[in-house]
N, C-alpha and C positions, 0 to 999 in steps of 0.2 A: 607473292608472297610478303609478308608484314613482320619487318625485325624491330623489336621496341627494342631502347637501349641499352642497356645488357649483351647485346649480340657481342662479341669483343675481341669472336678467335684470329677476327683482323685489327689493326689499325683503325679510330676513329678517324683519324689527318695523317697525312702524306707530313713529316715535318722531318727537320732535319735532328742529326744528332753525331756531339760532338765531345771528343776529349775532354777540351776547355769546362764546355755544359754541364760537365758530368765532377766536378771539380765544386758545382754550387751546388750540389745534394744536399750536405749535411747541413749547408749553412740556410736551405732556401725549405728544410722539415724543422729548425727550429726555430725558424722568425713564425712559421705558422701558430703558433702556439701565443692566444692571449686569454686575458677573464673567460669570454665568451666566444671566442672560436677554440676551439680544442679538438687539434690533429690527429689521428692517431693509424697504425699501422699493424696489420698482421705479422704473427710471429716468423709467421713462412711465407712474407709477400715478398718477392721480388722487387729487385733495385733498376734493373734495364727500363729504357727507356718500353714505354703501354704494358710494362707489371707494375702487381703495386695493388691496393686496397681500395675496393668499391660499396660502401653504403648504400643498402640498394632503400632500408625500413626504419622504421623506428616505430616504438609501442606506445603506449602510453606511460610505462614505468621508464623507461626512457634505454627499452634495451633495443639495441640495433643486430638487423643482420643483413648481411651483403657477399661477397667472394672475394677473391684474391687471383691474383697472380702470379705465381711462381716463378723463379732462378727458369724453369724448364718450359713457362712460357704454359705451362695446368694451372686451370681453374679448381678452387678446391671453394666451401662455403664457408661464414664464419660466424659467433654468438658473438657482442660484446654487450657485457655488465653496465652497470652507470657507474662500477666502482673503475672501470676499465679491463678489466678481467678479461680474454676472450678466448673463446672456445672453438678451433678447429674444428672438421669433420670433414670428410667426403664418404660417403654408401659407400658398401665394400662394392667391389668387381663394377665402378662407374668412374666416368674422367670427361673433364667440362665441365665442371659443377659451378650449378648456375644459382646460386639460393637469392629469392628474389624479396620475402613479404614473411610478416610471421604476425600474428591474433596477441591479445594482449597476457594469453594464458604461456608466453611465449613457446610457440608451434609454430616451425617454420617448414613454409615450400618454397622447390626451386624445382628447377630438372637437371639432366646430367646424360653422358652418353655411357649406354652400358658397353659390355667389352665385344665388341666386334656388331653389336647391336642395334637399336633405334636410342632414339633419346624418352626420355619416361622421364614423366614427377617422383616425387620422392616429400612424404611428410616425416618432418621430423620435430616428433613431442621433447616433451622438455627430463625427458630422463635417458634423453639420445636416440632412446627406438626408433629406426627408420620403417617406414614402411611403403614398397614401389610400388608404383597405378600408372594405368595407364589406360584413356577410351581403348576400348574393342575394335578392334584392327586397325588403331594408331601408327602410323609413323614416326610421328614425331608428337613428342607432349608438352607447352606449355603453362605451368602453370604462373598466374599472372594477378595470386590475391585468396588469403584468407580473412576469414569471417572469425570472430569470438563463440560460435556455435561450431564453427570446426567446420562451415562451409569453404567448398577452395571454388574458384574459377580460373577460367584459361581458354586457349584453345588448342587444336592437335590438329595433324594431316592424315587422313585417309588415300585409297585409289580414286574416291570421288573430292578431294579438296579438302576446303580445311571449314573448321565449325568452332564453335563455340560447346563449353562443358562448364556445367557447377557439379563438382561432389559434393556428396555430402558427408555428416562425420561418418555414418556406417560406411560408408564406399562405394555408393551407388551414384551412375552418374546419369544427370537430366542433359542429352543434346540441344542444343541451340542451334536455330539456323531460323537466320531473319524470315521470315515469310515470303521480303521482297528481293531478296537474293540471288545473286545469276545462278544459273542450271548447272554451271560449275563453283564447287562452295568455295563462298567466298565469309564465312560470318565471323568474326574473330570477338572476346569476351575481354577486354581488358583490365577492368576493376570489380571489387562486389563492396558494397556496404552493410553492415551488421542488418539489414531486416531480411537477407539475403536478393536484394534490388543490384541486375546486373549492369552495365554501359562498354559498348562495343561498337563496333563497326562492320560494314558489310560492302559489299560489291552490288551496285543497285542494276536491277536485271530490266530497268528501263530507262536509265540514262545514263549507266556505265560512267554515272561515277561513286565516291565512297563514300560513303553518308554514315549516320551511326546512328547509335537506338539507343534505349532506355528498356529492359526488360522489368517488366513486375514478379511477383515472386508465382502467381498466379497465372503465368505465361504472356501477357500480354504483352505485344511490344508496341514501340512510341518512335517512330523515324526520325530522322528533325535531319538538317544541315544549319551550318552556323553559319550562311549567310546563305537564304535560298536561293537559288541559281550562279549563287557567285561564289560558288565552293571550286578550288579545284583539289579536295578531300578535307571529309571532318574527321579527324580521331580522338573520340575522348583518350582521357588518362585516368580522370579518379571520379569516384560517387559517393555523400557522405552520406550519413544518417538519414538526412533532411528527401534527400533523392535531387541533389544539389549537384553538377557534372561540370566536372571540369575538362579540359583538351586545346585542339591546334589545328588550324585548317587553313591549307596551302593560298593564299592570294594571288600567286602563279606558280612557275615548276620553284622561283626558288626564295619563294617572301611566306612566312608563317607568320600570325599573328595567335594570340591567344581566344579565347572566348569560358563564358561564365554562363550556364543555364539554370536559373532558378525550379527551383522544383513545380513550378507554375507555366515553367516551358517560354519561358522570356528569357532570350540571349543577350546575352553583352560582349561586344565584343573587342578587345583591350591590347595594348599595342606598348614597348616601351620608345620611350623618343628617341631617335636617333640609331635606334637597333636597325640590323641588318634583316633579322629575324630571332621572333619569340616561341621558344614553349617551352609548356606545362608540362608536371609531370602529379604532385602529386596536391591530397588539399583536404583539412579535417575537418569535423564538426561542424567550425564556427562558419565554414566558408575560405577559412583562412588560403589561398593557390599560393605554390611558389614552382618554380624552375629558371630558364637560364634563360639569360639576349645575347648576340652577338654582336659587337660595333665593327667599325668600317676596316679594324684594321684584326681581325677574327680572333679577335681576344673575346671572351666570355664570361660574364658577370650573371650571380646568382639572384631572382628577387623573392620578393613574397608581398602579397599584393592581399591585402584585406579585406574584410567583408563590404567595406567602403567604397571598395575598388581606387586606395591609399597604395601606393606603388612602393617600397623600399630597393634599391640595388644593395650589392654586397658582393665582395668578393674576397677571399682568405688572402689575408697578410701576403704583400710585396719581400720577395718576386714570384707572382705566380703568372698558368697562360693562360689557368680556366678554374671556373668555382661552379660547378652543377650540385644546386639540391633534389635528390630525388625523394625526400618525407619532411611531413612534417604533422604534428603529435597533434593533439588535444589542448593540453597546454607551451604549445607556440613554440617547440623545440623541431628544430630541421638536423637530417645530415642527408648525407652527401659524397662528394667524391671532389680534390683538388688534385694539380697539375700542375707538378714542376716546374722549373725552368728543363730539368734532365727527363722531360715528359714520364714524369715518373707520379700513380695514382697515389694518392692518400687520401682515409674517407678522414671526413667530420664530423664533431652533434656541432649549432649552434643552438647557445642557450639563451639568446632573448637575441628582440628585433636590433637592427643594426639601427641607427640615424639618418633619418630619409634623407637622402638627394633632391 
């Protein structure tokens, strides 16, 4: 089974939590405000370890969506306007709400668990109207993106395994299974672009490895590996208007590096010097990629890689344990989360590129 970074029903890391550390919460939050790095918290967010606010996506207008974990460890969605106003939402009869993506019309997609039922997808329109959806026979639905045409990408599980999908603006589903996927369903759609192209991964029936694909609007698949014959797994995370793909692949069981695939299919591998691993998340239409890397002291830093391959590392103003950007818009604004010394998460928006180090 494939889990994206937003599955946070359990903590990402097992870290100690002490009363002394809790005294640092207020000071840490204040210290994370600079002219270029703005920290924010959803009003209902909890303030204990592994609670808080996670900004998942930012659109062209600077509107951000994501989710927060409250003091009871329940997840809820939110929408943050450029002026800082936050609207919190939880679809009726739903718990464990995770908001993943939005388009430039401020339509939001995410998932949640129906009371005594399965995980389903939801679409929230700008007026707050909610539509619940899931492919036929689905026991788990995980939307991953939405474009300006209202097409939603994602993956779901049924009795035959995992499959990708595209849901059009009228609510019609196209089910996506890579032709080379193993007999047990193993196709995941991770991102969609403005043209309706999608990218994702699958378990190859011939090699037994995790490979990547791009599927065009006509249904044609192009399968690829980040390093032919040398990848432990290739997982795309973003596709832009030009059809460029960003992602991450396994060098070994414990080491990952980033990759960039241009529209012609040429792949460039990249890594952050002195990193234990590098992980990509978002990319804009100019080919600028964002993600995070970890050093040998298990401290996570954000990075921004421009179209020329130049990499800039950055972090929330100290003190912090972790800075992770998940999304970048075409104006170069980043959104993500950072973790304070209490292991509490906070959303952030970064307004300009940091000075290269």
